[in-house]
N, C-alpha and C positions, 0 to 999 in steps of 0.2 A: 503494500499499500505506499509506504514512505518511499519517495525517490530523491536522490541527492545527485545532480549533475553538474560537475564543473565544465567550465570552458573558459577561453581566453589564453591559454598557454601558447608558447611558440618558441621561436630563434630569434634572439636579439642580440645586439651588441653591448658591450658595458656602458653604461651611462644612460641607455635608453629605458623605456617605461613599459611596464604591461598592467593591463587591469584584468583580474580573474574575477569571474562570475560563479556563484553557486544558487543554482535553482532548486527550490525545494517543493515537492509536490506530496499530497496526502495527509499533511499534518502541519499545524503551525509549529514554530520552534521556540524553545525558550533560551537557548544560546547557540552560537555559531563558531566554530573553531576552523582555523586553517593550519594545516601540518604540512611538512614537506619532509621528504626523504632523498639525500643525495647518494650516489653510487657509494658502496662500501661504509655507509654511516647509518646509524640508526634513526628512525623517525623522529622529529624534533617539533614542538609546538611553535609556531610562528606567531600567531596571533589570535585573539577570541574578542567576541562581543557577546555581552549576557544582558538580561534584564537588570536594572532599567536603563541599558545603553552603555554599561560599564565596558570598558576596553582594557587590553593588555597586550604588550608586545615583547617578544624576545630582544634581548639587548642587541643581538647582531642587526636587527632590521629597525629599531627605533629611529625615528626622524626621516625614515625613508619610505615606509609601508603605512598605509592607512587601512583599517577595516571599517566597514560600514554595513549597514543593512537597510532593506527597502521594505516595510511592513506591508504594504499594498501589494508588493509583487512577492511575497514570502521568498525573498532572495537575499543573499549576502554577497560582498565584494571584498576584493583584495586589490588596492592600488598600489603598485609597486614602482616607486621612481628609483633613479640613480642606480640601477642595477648592477650587480657586481657579479664576476664569475662564479664565485662562492655562493651566489643564490640559485645556482643550477639545482634542478632536482624536479621530482614529481610533487606537486601539489595537491593536497587532499582536503576536501572540505567534510567536517563531521558536524553534524546538529545534535543537539538534545532536544527531545520531544517528550511531551506529556503521555501517560498511558492512562488506562481505565483502572490501574492498580496503584499501589503506593508509591511506584518508582518510576523514575524516567528512564528512556531508552535511547541509545546512540544509534546514529545512521550514517554510513560513511559513503562518499562518492567514489567515483573509479579512478579519480586522479587525472591531473592534466600536467603535460610535461613542460618545464620552463627551462630552456638552455641560453645561458648568456655567454657569449664568446668574448674574448680579449682581443 
């Protein structure tokens, strides 16, 4: 029922920008997270946004990336500026959604590739 689809990745040169989108269908979400995983490295949390609009960022992207959401579209975004080669990786969107029980549930997208060349 819940579907999470990322888009907007691509191949860019260092210093350029990309805007990733995360479209969510089937449920409202309480929080949205962006993760990334570079080759040979473990997945890391890049940024998140949660009610009531609180955001947080990894130190490596502070000042360069901006996470946002559009409640009307039930979507989230990650604006990535001043990209560096070390930003290369697969970017994943994860949302936290309410359930009929006492717990929330996580749903992941399939990922979108971001490659930054020097």
